N, C-alpha and C positions, 0 to 999 in steps of 0.2 A: 504494500500500500504506500502511495506517495503522500508526502506531506503537502498540504495546500499552502500557497503563499498567503500571507496576511493581506487583507484588502487595504489599498491605499485610501486613507480617510479623506483625501482631497480630490480623488479622481472624479466624483460626481460634479464637483465645482469646475474642474478642468474641462469636462465634457460640455458643461453649460457655456463655457467661454467659446468653445469651438462652434457650438450651435448658434450662439449669438453672432459671432463673426460671419458665419455663412449667411445668416438672415439679413445682415446689414452690410453686405458686399465688402466685408473685411475692413470696415471703418472702425478701428479700435476704440475711438472716442465714444462711439455709440454703445460700446460694451463695457465702459469703465465701471458701471455699477456691478456688473457680473464679475469683472476682474477684481474689484474691491472685495466682493464676497469671497473670492478665492484667496485674496491676501489675508482676510480674517481667518480663514481655515489654516493657512500656512503659518500665521502667527502662533497658532496653537500646535500645529503638527509638523513644522518644517524639518524637524530632526528625523522623522520617519517617513515622510511623504516624498517620493521621487518627483511627483508632479509640481512641487514647489521650487524646483531649481531655477526657473526663470522669473519668479515673482519678486519684485522689490518690496521687501517688508516695510520699509520706511516711507513709501510713497503714498500720498493721499489721492487716489484715483478719482474719487467723487468730487473733490474740490477742483481738481484739474479739469474735469469734464465740464463743469459749469463755466469756468474761465474760457476754455476753448470754444464752447458753443456760443458764448457771448461774442467772442472774437469773430467767429465765422458769420454770425448774424450781422455784426457791424460791417464786415467786409462785403457781404452780399448786398446790403443796403447801399453801401458806397459805390458799388459797381452797377447798380440798377440804372437804366436810362431815364 
C-alpha cells in the first residue's frame, strides 16, 4: 500500500486564481482579491504549501487593485474624444 501525499492546504486558492485569470483574459489586477485570499492562506501555510512559492506575503493586493483601477479609469477618461 502506498502512502498518500498530504493535501496542499492552499491548492484550492491557487486553482481559484487560475480560474479567475482565465475568466478575465489574464488581467491580474482583476484577480487581486482572489490573489489576496491566496496570500492569506500562504501567511498561515507557507512552510508546507508548495503553491505559495510565488506569492509575496508582504504585498497588499487589495489596496493595489483599487489604486490601479482608479488609474486606469482616469487614463481612459483622459483618452476619450
